[in-house]
C-alpha positions in Angstrom: 2.9 9.0 10.5 4.1 5.6 11.8 4.4 4.8 15.6 6.5 1.6 16.0 5.6 -0.7 18.8 7.6 -3.9 18.0 10.6 -4.6 15.8 12.5 -7.8 15.1 13.8 -10.1 12.4 13.5 -13.7 11.2 16.7 -14.2 9.3 17.7 -15.0 6.7 14.6 -14.2 4.6 13.0 -11.6 6.8 15.8 -9.1 7.5 13.6 -6.9 9.7 10.0 -6.1 10.6 8.3 -3.2 12.3 4.8 -3.3 13.8 2.9 -0.3 15.0 0.0 2.0 14.6 -0.8 5.0 12.3 -0.2 8.0 14.5 -3.5 9.7 13.7 -5.5 6.5 13.2 -4.9 4.2 16.2 -7.5 1.7 14.9 -5.2 1.1 11.9 -2.1 -1.1 12.4 0.8 -1.6 10.1 3.6 -4.1 9.6 6.6 -3.1 7.4 9.0 -5.8 6.3 12.4 -5.8 4.7 13.0 -9.1 3.0 15.9 -10.7 1.0 14.7 -12.3 -2.2 18.0 -14.2 -2.5 17.0 -16.2 0.6 13.6 -17.2 -0.7 12.5 -20.9 -1.0 9.1 -22.5 -1.4 9.5 -24.2 2.0 8.8 -20.7 3.6 5.1 -21.2 2.8 5.1 -24.2 5.2 7.4 -22.5 7.7 5.2 -19.4 8.0 1.9 -21.5 7.7 0.8 -19.5 4.7 -1.2 -21.4 2.0 0.5 -21.6 -1.4 -2.1 -20.4 -4.0 -2.6 -22.0 -7.3 -2.1 -18.7 -9.0 1.6 -18.8 -8.0 2.3 -22.2 -9.7 3.8 -20.6 -12.7 5.1 -17.5 -11.0 8.8 -16.5 -10.9 10.8 -16.4 -7.7 10.4 -12.6 -7.3 6.6 -12.8 -7.4 6.5 -15.7 -4.9 8.9 -13.9 -2.5 6.8 -10.7 -2.6 3.6 -12.7 -2.1 4.8 -14.5 1.0 6.6 -11.4 2.5 3.5 -9.2 2.3 1.2 -12.0 3.5 3.5 -12.7 6.4 3.3 -8.9 7.3 -0.5 -9.2 7.4 -0.3 -12.5 9.3 1.7 -10.8 12.1 -0.9 -8.1 12.5 -3.9 -10.5 12.4 -2.2 -13.0 14.8 -1.6 -10.3 17.4 -5.3 -9.4 17.2 -6.3 -13.1 17.8 -7.0 -14.1 14.2 -4.9 -17.1 12.9 -5.9 -16.8 9.2 -4.0 -15.2 6.4 -5.5 -13.1 3.5 -5.8 -15.1 0.3 -6.1 -13.9 -3.3 -9.2 -13.6 -5.4 -9.7 -14.1 -9.1 -9.2 -10.3 -9.5 -5.9 -10.7 -7.7 -7.2 -8.5 -4.8 -6.5 -9.8 -1.3 -9.3 -11.8 0.3 -9.4 -10.9 4.0 -10.6 -13.1 6.9 -14.2 -12.4 8.0 -14.3 -9.4 10.2 -11.1 -7.8 8.9 -10.1 -5.5 6.1 -6.7 -4.2 5.0 -4.3 -3.4 2.2 -1.0 -4.8 0.9 1.9 -3.4 -1.1 5.5 -4.3 -1.9 8.5 -2.9 -3.8 12.2 -4.0 -4.1 12.6 -6.0 -0.9 10.1 -4.1 1.1 6.5 -5.1 1.9 3.8 -3.3 4.0 0.4 -4.4 5.3 -2.4 -2.4 6.9 -5.0 -4.2 8.9 -8.2 -2.9 10.6 -11.3 -4.6 12.1 -14.3 -4.0 9.9 -16.1 -2.4 12.8 -13.6 0.4 12.8 -15.3 1.5 9.5 -12.0 2.3 7.7 -11.1 1.8 4.1 -7.4 1.0 4.2 -5.4 1.6 1.0 -1.6 1.6 1.1 1.2 1.7 -1.5 5.0 1.6 -1.2 7.3 2.7 -4.1 11.0 2.9 -4.6 12.3 6.2 -5.8 14.1 6.4 -9.2 14.7 9.8 -10.7 14.9 8.5 -14.2 11.8 6.3 -14.0 9.6 8.9 -12.5 10.5 11.5 -15.1 10.0 9.1 -18.0 6.6 8.0 -16.8 5.2 11.3 -15.3 2.8 11.9 -18.2 1.3 8.4 -17.8 -0.2 9.2 -14.4 -0.3 13.0 -14.1 -1.7 15.9 -16.1 0.1 19.1 -17.0 -2.1 20.9 -14.4 -1.1 18.4 -11.8 2.6 18.7 -12.7 2.3 22.5 -12.3 0.8 22.1 -8.9 3.5 19.7 -7.9 6.3 21.9 -9.1 4.9 24.7 -6.8 4.2 22.4 -3.8 7.4 23.0 -1.9 8.5 19.3 -2.3 11.3 18.2 -4.5 9.5 17.8 -7.9 10.5 14.2 -8.6 9.5 13.2 -5.1 6.2 14.9 -5.5 5.6 13.0 -8.7 6.3 9.7 -7.0 4.0 10.7 -4.1 1.3 11.4 -6.7 1.7 8.1 -8.4 1.7 6.2 -5.1 -1.3 8.1 -3.8 -3.4 7.2 -6.8 -2.4 3.5 -6.3 -3.4 3.7 -2.6 -6.7 5.3 -3.5 -7.5 2.6 -6.0 -6.8 -0.1 -3.3 -8.9 1.7 -0.8 -11.9 2.2 -3.1 -11.8 -1.1 -5.1 -13.7 -3.2 -2.5 -16.5 -0.6 -2.8 -16.3 0.2 -6.5 -15.7 -3.4 -7.6 -14.2 -2.6 -11.0 -10.9 -1.4 -12.3 -10.5 2.4 -12.8 -7.4 4.2 -13.9 -5.2 7.0 -12.6 -7.2 9.5 -14.6 -10.1 8.9 -12.2 -8.5 11.2 -9.7 -6.3 14.3 -9.6 -4.1 15.9 -7.0 -5.7 19.1 -5.7 -3.6 19.8 -2.6 -0.4 18.8 -0.8 0.1 19.8 2.8 3.8 19.5 3.6 3.4 20.4 7.3 1.1 17.4 8.0 2.3 15.2 5.1 -1.2 15.1 3.6 -2.2 14.7 0.0 -5.7 15.4 -1.3 -7.1 13.8 -4.4 -10.3 14.8 -6.2 -12.4 12.4 -8.2 -12.6 13.4 -11.9 -15.4 10.9 -12.6 -18.2 9.3 -10.6 -17.3 5.8 -9.4 -20.4 5.0 -7.3 -23.4 6.8 -5.8 -21.3 7.6 -2.8 -18.1 8.4 -4.8 -19.1 11.2 -7.1 -17.1 13.4 -9.4 -15.7 16.3 -7.4 -15.5 14.4 -4.1 -12.2 15.0 -2.3 -10.3 12.3 -0.3 -7.3 13.1 1.8 -4.5 10.7 2.5 -1.0 10.6 4.0 2.5 10.3 2.6 5.9 9.7 4.1 9.4 9.2 2.7 11.5 6.5 4.4 15.0 5.8 3.2 14.5 5.5 -0.6 10.8 4.6 -0.5 7.6 6.6 -0.6 4.7 5.2 1.4 1.1 6.6 0.9 -2.1 5.5 2.6 -5.8 6.3 2.6 -8.3 5.3 5.3 
């Protein structure tokens, strides 16, 4: 799913970064970063020329490190396309993208990923990255999946716990993709898994409720998933 073009590091905080394109969507670029929270310091905001938002004033170190890591990932992508701005944060905590651009951000346990696309490409990027934990995924399965979905996942040909994590992550990605259009918060019950294609690493979600005039109940939306190391990454476009 990912085609790397550039790799590098900016030690000690940025252990490594990978920049490239989505194989089947050349208009969508990604940057995946591995960062070390132990090396975080507020001075990194000045070093990376990323504005420090007021909303982080009372935030813990973990939150600050995640914010700057994922914004730096987006900054790399925007800068290579000729845009020197960085996505900010709105009152709803959603990213605010520079004019002419759209994208999606996600982070988990020392990893951050950004997707960026020019608005003229007419894509709706949504990405999520999750760290796999067998115990956590089994304990929380009923919070984001129905018994019917669990039966489908058990018969999908993927390890059941991995399939559960893919499902959770896909619903997170779908929310991020649709939120700029829907403009209100909707839960994981708004969509259900109806198909997983192992060969092409595709997952299809069906809306269980109407979100907008163009996003009606029964509409199906296909996304991608991939397992890298101990993380699952899903995306919709």
